[in-house]
N, C-alpha and C positions, 0 to 999 in steps of 0.2 A: 099841244103844239100843232099848229096847221101844217098840211102838206105831208103828213106821215101816214103810212099805210101799214097796218099790223101784219098784213100778209107778207109784204117784202122788206119790211124795215122802213127806210126813210123814203119819202116820195120824191126821190131824187130824179133828175132827168136823165134819159137814156146815155146821154154822152158824158155824164160826169165822171171824173177820174177820183181815185182814191189810192193812197200809198199802200204798196204791197204788204208791208208787215201789219198796218192797221186792218186791212181786209181779211188777212189770214186769222188775226185775233177775233174780229167781229163774227167770222164764219166758224168759229170755234174749233179751227185746224189745231190750234196750239193753246195752251193755258193761259200765256202772258204775251203780251206785245214784245217783250225783251227777248223770248225764246223765238217769236216769229222773226225777229231781225237776225238773231244768231242763224236760224235755220236757211235764211236766204244768204247771208254772208258766208257761210260754211259750203254753199254751192248746191244745196239740195232742192232748190226750187228752179223749175224752167218756166219762162213766160212765153207762150206760143213757140214752143221748141227751142228757145234760146235760154241759156243760163241767165238768171237774173242778175243784174249788175249789182244791184244793192236794195236794201230795204226801202228806199224812197222811190223806187221805180213805180210809176202810176199804173194801175190796171183798170181796165174800163169793161163794161158789159160786152160779152162776146169773146173776151181773152180767155185762153186755155191754160191752165197752171198744171203743171206736173211736180208732184211734191212727193220726195222720197222720205218717208218717216221711218221710224226704227225697225217696224215689223211689216210694213206694206207701202206700196206706192199709190198715190190717190190721183186721179186725173179729174179735175174739176173745171168746169166751164162757169165763168162769172156771169151771173145773171143781173145782179144789182150791187151798187156799193152799200156798204153797211152804215147804219146811223148810229148804232150803239151795240155793245155786246150783250145781246139778249139771251133769252133761253133757247135751247135746241130748236124747238119749233119755229122760232122766228129766224134763227141763223140758217136753217136748211133751205129757206127761200132766197138766200144769197147766191146760191151756186147749183149747178146741175151736175151730179156724180156721174162721170163717164168712164169709171174704173171698171174693168171687167170683173165680175163676181168669181172669186178664186174656186167655187164648187162647180159652177157651170163651165168654166175653161178647162178644168180637169176632166169633168165628164165628157165632154165633147172631144177630147184628144185622146181618150181612152178607147181602145179597140174593142172591149167589152162592152161599150156603151151601145154598140151597133147591134148587139145579139138581142 
């Protein structure tokens, strides 16, 4: 298929939009697209700081998603739209993880870390 780049998924133009639930599934944040839609409708996803209105909300490169998962909160910057649900190595090129690492955040806040 012409126009595809294995490093970033599809060779889509930078301004291309994609449904939020589809992007979450392609980026391997959730196991199924139905679970992605349920996560959004339950109010666990924020798009650029605003609660996402629905799973059909479009995301673009540069958008920041805050996702409240069961045991953690992920903050992801959309880098590219997905072309398919591929392996992890392909999916990780769809976003930049802005989440603070739990260990470094605890160490920095600890007074003993200064000693």
